[in-house]
N, C-alpha and C positions, 0 to 999 in steps of 0.2 A: 844358721847364717855363716858359710864357712870367713877364714881369716886372709887376706889377701900377701902375699910376703912375696917378697922383687928380691930376684938373684943379684947380686952386686955387675953380672953385667951388665940386666936392666937397667938400673942405677946410671952404669957408666952411658949408655944408653942414651938415656933421657937426658943426663948436663951433656952429649953430643949435639944433641939435637938444640935443648937449648942452649945453650955457645954456638953452632951454628947460624942461629937467627939477632945472638945478641949484640954485635955491632950493628949490624944496619938496622935491625927493625925491632927492640926492644920489650916495647909490647906486644911484636905476634911474637917475643916469644917466649914472653911469661902466662900470654894465652894460651900457647902451645902444649905447655909443660901441663898447664892447668887442665885442657882436654884429656889430654894423656892419663894423666893422674886420675881424671875424675871417671874416664875410661876403666879404670883400674876397680875404681873404689866400687861399680856400678854391679863389678866380677861377685862381690861379696853377696850380694841380692839376688843374682840370674851369673850363674857361672857358670852354666851352658847356654847362652847367646852366644857367643860365638861359634861358626861350624865347627867338627873334625876337619883336621887335615885328612887328606887322603894316604897319608904314610903306612894305615897303624901306631901310631908311635903314641897314640889316642890324647897326646897336645891338641889344640884351639887356637885359632884367630879373631882377632877385634878389629874391626877398623873403626876406626873412630875420623868424623868428616871432618876436615880444619881447610877454610878456606878453597884451593883448586882443587887440594889433591888429601890427607890424610893421613893418618897416623895407623901403622900396624901392632898390636898387639902380641905376639904368640906367649901362649902361656898353657901350663895345661892343671890339672886338678889332681893334687897329690895327696891323702890320708885325709880328706875333708878338708883342704885346706886348698886359696886357688894360687899355684906360685907364675907366679910374670918371668917369664925364660928375658927374651928379649923384645926390642922394641925399633920402629924403623919406620921411616919418609916409607910412603907407599909409591915415590918415587923414585926412591935407593934404588942403584943395582946391586942386587943382594950375590952373593958366589955361595955362602953355607947357609943348611939348611936351616 
């Protein structure tokens, strides 16, 4: 069972997503954070559950449904560990790969 490691950028993403909802929907903010963390924890048991990206980097993406959308966890499997690279809401417009 591999360890799950969060890069600082992914931790920042999680905090940003939680803060976005906190002022207007504190309960949803807590629930969203729980869904994201639970998804990341599941990767410890099933590291290959997220499909690989088509860019040849070995990165994978896991979609965690939440409300009318959901969250994407981008990760890679590195030396027997799952490394969470970034997290974002599926409806966010993203410019960086």
